C-alpha positions, 0 to 999 in steps of 0.5 A, a space after each residue: 557509170 560516173 561512180 566506177 573507177 577507170 579500171 572498172 570502165 576498162 573491164 566493161 570495155 574488155 568484156 564488151 569486146 569479147 564473147 563470154 571472156 573468162 577472168 584470165 582472158 580479161 586479165 591478159 587483155 588489160 595487162 597488154 593495155 596497161 603494160 604491167 601485171 594485173 594481180 588477181 586481188 585487183 581483178 576479181 574484186 572489181 569484177 565482183 563489184 560490176 556484178 553487184 552493180 548489175 552491169 556484168 553477169 557472171 556465168 560458170 563454164 566449169 568448176 574452175 572457170 567463170 565467164 563474164 558478159 555485159 547485162 543490158 544495163 551494162 551495155 546501155 551504160 557503156 553506150 551512154 558513156 561513149 556518147 558522153 565522151 563523143 561530145 568532148 572528143 571528135 576524132 
């Protein structure tokens, strides 16, 4: 997880919080959070990186729509990150 960008970590959180979100749904969630437009040229290459790293699985809903889910490894990495963060932030 240490080798991911902040944007890639945010992608993992969004994917974890939704049930098989498609790219547009992920994009909309991040645009709401960042309060600015997320371009496809930023979104999809980063999703592909997460797939290549084995953290996210990409499925196909139809000919034009893919969906994304966390792999077991992705979920473990996300949980480990949250545990690490909780050492430093006690809300």
